[in-house]
C-alpha positions as CSV (number, residue, x, y, z in Angstrom):
1,M,0.0,0.0,0.0
2,T,1.4,3.4,-1.0
3,A,1.0,6.5,1.3
4,S,-1.3,8.1,-1.2
5,S,-3.7,5.2,-1.1
6,V,-4.2,5.1,2.7
7,A,-8.0,5.4,3.5
8,A,-10.1,6.1,6.5
9,R,-10.5,2.4,7.3
10,D,-6.7,2.0,7.5
11,V,-6.1,4.6,10.2
12,M,-9.5,5.1,12.0
13,S,-9.8,4.5,15.8
14,A,-12.4,1.9,16.9
15,P,-14.5,1.4,18.8
16,V,-15.7,4.9,19.3
17,F,-16.5,6.5,22.6
18,A,-20.1,7.8,22.7
19,V,-22.6,9.5,25.0
20,S,-26.3,10.0,24.9
21,P,-27.9,13.5,24.4
22,G,-29.2,13.4,28.0
23,D,-25.9,12.5,29.6
24,T,-24.2,15.3,31.5
25,V,-21.3,17.4,30.2
26,A,-19.4,16.3,33.3
27,H,-19.8,12.7,32.3
28,A,-18.6,13.5,28.7
29,R,-15.6,15.5,30.0
30,N,-14.6,12.7,32.4
31,L,-14.8,10.2,29.5
32,M,-12.4,12.4,27.5
33,V,-10.0,12.6,30.5
34,R,-10.1,8.9,31.2
35,H,-9.4,7.9,27.6
36,K,-7.2,10.8,26.6
37,I,-9.5,11.8,23.7
38,S,-10.7,15.2,22.5
39,R,-14.2,14.3,21.3
40,V,-17.1,11.9,21.9
41,L,-19.9,11.0,19.5
42,V,-23.5,11.6,20.6
43,M,-25.7,8.6,19.9
44,D,-29.4,8.4,20.4
45,A,-31.0,4.9,20.0
46,G,-28.0,3.8,17.9
47,K,-28.2,6.8,15.6
48,L,-25.4,9.4,15.3
49,T,-27.0,12.7,16.3
50,G,-24.0,14.9,17.1
51,I,-20.4,15.3,18.3
52,L,-19.0,17.0,21.4
53,T,-15.4,18.3,21.6
54,K,-13.1,19.9,24.1
55,K,-13.6,23.2,22.3
56,D,-17.4,23.0,22.7
57,I,-17.0,22.5,26.4
58,G,-14.3,25.1,26.9
59,Y,-16.0,27.9,25.1
60,H,-19.4,27.2,26.7
61,L,-18.3,26.7,30.3
62,Q,-16.2,29.9,30.3
63,Q,-19.0,32.0,28.9
64,Q,-21.8,31.5,31.3
65,G,-21.5,34.9,32.9
66,A,-20.9,35.6,36.6
67,A,-19.7,32.6,38.7
68,W,-22.8,32.6,40.9
69,R,-25.0,32.2,37.8
70,R,-23.1,29.3,36.2
71,R,-24.5,25.8,36.2
72,P,-21.9,23.1,37.0
73,P,-21.1,20.6,34.2
74,D,-23.0,17.9,36.1
75,Q,-26.2,19.8,35.5
76,I,-25.8,20.5,31.8
77,P,-27.0,17.9,29.3
78,V,-24.7,17.0,26.4
79,S,-27.4,18.1,23.9
80,E,-26.9,21.8,24.9
81,Y,-23.2,21.8,23.8
82,A,-22.9,19.2,21.1
83,T,-22.7,20.1,17.4
84,P,-25.6,18.4,15.6
85,V,-25.4,16.6,12.2
86,P,-21.6,16.0,12.2
87,V,-19.7,15.7,8.9
88,V,-18.9,12.0,8.2
89,V,-16.8,10.0,5.8
90,A,-17.0,6.5,4.3
91,P,-14.4,3.8,5.1
92,E,-12.8,4.1,1.6
93,T,-12.3,7.9,1.8
94,L,-8.7,8.7,1.1
95,L,-6.6,10.2,3.9
96,R,-5.5,13.1,1.7
97,T,-9.1,14.0,1.1
98,I,-9.8,13.8,4.9
99,A,-6.9,16.2,5.5
100,G,-8.6,18.7,3.2
101,I,-11.9,18.3,5.0
102,F,-10.3,18.9,8.4
103,L,-8.9,22.2,7.0
104,T,-11.9,23.4,5.0
105,K,-14.5,22.5,7.7
106,N,-12.3,23.5,10.6
107,I,-13.0,20.3,12.5
108,G,-10.7,17.7,14.1
109,G,-12.5,14.5,13.9
110,L,-14.7,12.6,11.3
111,P,-16.9,9.7,12.2
112,V,-16.6,6.8,9.7
113,V,-20.0,5.6,8.6
114,D,-20.6,2.4,6.6
115,H,-24.1,1.8,5.4
116,G,-25.5,4.0,8.2
117,A,-23.5,2.4,11.0
118,V,-20.7,4.1,12.8
119,T,-17.6,1.9,12.5
120,G,-14.9,4.3,13.8
121,I,-13.5,7.8,13.8
122,V,-10.6,9.5,12.1
123,T,-9.0,12.3,14.0
124,K,-6.1,14.6,13.2
125,T,-4.0,12.5,15.6
126,D,-4.7,9.5,13.5
127,L,-3.6,11.4,10.4
128,M,-0.4,12.6,12.1
129,K,0.6,9.0,12.8
130,S,0.2,8.1,9.1
131,A,2.9,7.8,6.5
132,L,1.5,10.9,4.8
133,A,2.6,13.0,7.7
134,T,5.9,11.3,8.5
135,G,6.9,11.5,4.9
136,I,6.6,15.2,4.3
137,T,9.6,17.4,3.6
138,G,10.7,20.9,4.7
139,T,11.4,22.6,7.9
140,V,9.4,24.3,10.7
141,R,10.5,27.7,9.3
142,D,8.6,26.8,6.1
143,V,5.2,26.5,7.7
144,M,5.3,28.2,11.1
145,E,3.0,31.2,11.9
146,D,3.3,34.3,13.9
147,A,2.3,33.7,17.4
148,V,-0.8,35.4,18.9
149,T,0.3,36.5,22.4
150,V,-1.3,37.6,25.6
151,N,0.3,38.7,28.9
152,R,-0.2,36.3,31.8
153,W,-2.3,38.9,33.5
154,H,-4.9,39.4,30.8
155,S,-8.4,38.4,31.8
156,L,-10.0,35.1,30.9
157,A,-12.7,37.0,29.0
158,H,-10.0,38.7,26.9
159,V,-8.4,35.3,26.2
160,I,-11.6,33.7,25.1
161,T,-12.6,36.6,22.9
162,L,-9.2,36.6,21.2
163,M,-9.2,32.9,20.7
164,K,-12.6,33.0,19.0
165,E,-11.7,36.0,16.9
166,R,-8.4,34.6,15.6
167,D,-9.2,30.9,16.0
168,K,-5.7,30.5,17.3
169,K,-3.9,29.1,20.3
170,L,-2.4,31.8,22.5
171,V,1.2,32.0,23.7
172,V,1.3,33.6,27.2
173,T,4.2,35.9,27.9
174,N,5.7,37.3,31.1
175,N,6.2,41.0,31.6
176,D,9.7,40.7,30.2
177,G,8.5,39.1,27.0
178,T,9.7,35.6,27.8
179,V,7.4,32.6,27.1
180,A,5.3,31.6,30.2
181,G,2.9,29.1,28.7
182,I,0.3,28.3,26.1
183,I,-3.5,28.4,26.1
184,T,-5.5,25.9,24.0
185,E,-9.1,24.7,23.9
186,T,-8.0,21.9,26.3
187,S,-6.7,24.6,28.8
188,L,-10.2,26.1,28.8
189,A,-12.2,22.9,28.8
190,F,-10.5,21.4,31.8
191,H,-9.8,24.5,33.8
192,D,-11.3,24.4,37.3
193,E,-11.6,27.6,39.2
194,N,-11.1,25.7,42.4
195,R,-7.4,25.2,41.4
196,R,-6.9,28.9,42.1
197,R,-7.1,28.0,45.8
198,S,-4.9,24.9,45.6
199,G,-1.4,26.2,45.5
200,G,1.3,28.0,43.4
201,I,0.1,30.9,41.3
202,Y,-3.5,30.1,42.2
203,N,-2.8,31.2,45.8
204,E,-1.6,34.7,45.0
205,E,-3.4,37.5,46.8
206,P,-5.0,40.2,44.6
207,V,-2.5,42.8,45.7
208,R,0.4,40.6,44.7
209,R,-1.2,40.0,41.3
210,H,-1.6,43.7,40.8
211,E,2.0,44.4,41.7
212,N,3.3,41.8,39.3
213,A,1.2,43.0,36.5
214,G,2.3,46.6,36.8
215,F,-1.1,48.1,36.3
216,D,-2.5,51.2,37.9
217,G,-5.3,49.6,39.8
218,G,-8.1,50.7,37.5
219,S,-11.2,48.7,36.7
220,G,-9.2,46.6,34.1
221,S,-6.4,45.7,36.4
222,P,-5.8,42.0,37.3
223,A,-6.6,42.8,41.0
224,N,-10.2,43.0,39.9
225,V,-10.1,39.9,37.6
226,P,-11.0,36.5,39.2
227,V,-9.2,34.4,36.5
228,T,-6.3,35.4,34.3
229,A,-4.4,33.9,31.4
230,G,-1.7,32.7,33.8
231,D,-4.3,30.7,35.7
232,V,-5.4,28.6,32.7
233,M,-2.3,28.3,30.7
234,T,-0.4,25.1,30.2
235,S,3.2,25.4,31.3
236,P,6.0,24.6,30.5
237,V,5.6,24.6,26.7
238,I,7.2,22.3,24.3
239,T,9.5,24.2,22.0
240,V,11.2,23.6,18.6
241,A,13.8,25.4,16.5
242,P,12.9,26.9,13.1
243,A,15.4,24.7,11.3
244,S,13.9,21.5,12.7
245,P,12.6,19.1,10.0
246,L,8.8,18.8,9.7
247,P,8.8,15.0,10.4
248,Y,10.7,15.7,13.6
249,A,8.1,18.3,14.7
250,A,5.3,15.9,13.8
251,G,7.0,13.2,15.9
252,L,7.5,15.6,18.8
253,M,3.8,16.5,18.8
254,Q,3.0,12.8,18.9
255,S,5.4,11.9,21.7
256,E,4.5,14.9,23.9
257,Q,0.8,14.6,23.1
258,V,0.5,18.2,22.0
259,N,-1.0,19.9,19.0
260,N,1.2,23.0,18.9
261,L,4.9,23.7,19.3
262,V,6.2,27.1,20.3
263,V,9.1,28.1,18.0
264,V,12.1,29.6,19.7
265,E,15.3,30.9,18.2
266,D,18.1,32.3,20.3
267,N,15.9,32.2,23.4
268,T,13.4,34.5,21.6
269,L,9.8,33.7,20.6
270,A,9.9,33.2,16.8
271,G,6.4,31.9,16.2
272,I,4.2,28.8,16.5
273,V,3.8,25.6,14.5
274,R,0.4,24.0,14.7
275,R,-0.7,20.5,13.8
276,D,-2.9,22.1,11.1
277,D,0.3,23.6,9.5
278,I,1.6,20.1,9.0
279,I,-1.8,18.8,7.9
280,K,-1.9,21.5,5.2
281,E,1.3,19.9,3.8
282,V,-0.4,16.5,3.8
283,A,-3.4,17.8,2.0
284,K,-1.4,19.2,-0.9
């Protein structure tokens, strides 16, 4: 079998993990954590009715308004957050075609349906493990993008707005411009405000937060913001040099179980390389 002839059936994950529309978001999220997956299918009486991803959970949970008005995940049915009528592919759909669907539809997983029955799912992770991804040429410098940055003291509301507007991951910087962490949909989906009381940066007093940020104490200062970028970021980040070969970057993403690598040159932030940047090369 040549790399160009690889199809969905050759790389799909099976069996699939599924929930019912009436199951809680907390149950779905726990399923994702337990099995280290980013999405679950929503099945009703054996019929595929939707798909729920980390991004769906992250954006919805963090946009419920004031903390006292928020419903906990164990009181929210999956049907409220799930995307209905997901895009599907047949078992014989070529992987190069699937790569194109990922990019044009801006999705990360495609259920594989054979004569009306779900037989598996193909995700970007499955694609990255394939010979199509490991056989590409070029360097990180050829495909990397400018990084969208936020200061670690920016509010969570600002972070979510920026992520939705740019549809990008965010690199978090310290006041001196050095890299502090990265914020992805996973960071948002699995952030728990109770962690702020558990230790480390989450135990800082408001005055201390204000002093570190260097703001003037106005209404937009971190002293008045309950959760900041620094609270939800993932740290430390996995970095790569611009001259690194693309297959090396793809392998690093797989081994570290990340979808983004911060590109650093001479200890300076140079950009970011995303899994989608590599998938674009596969789709060509």
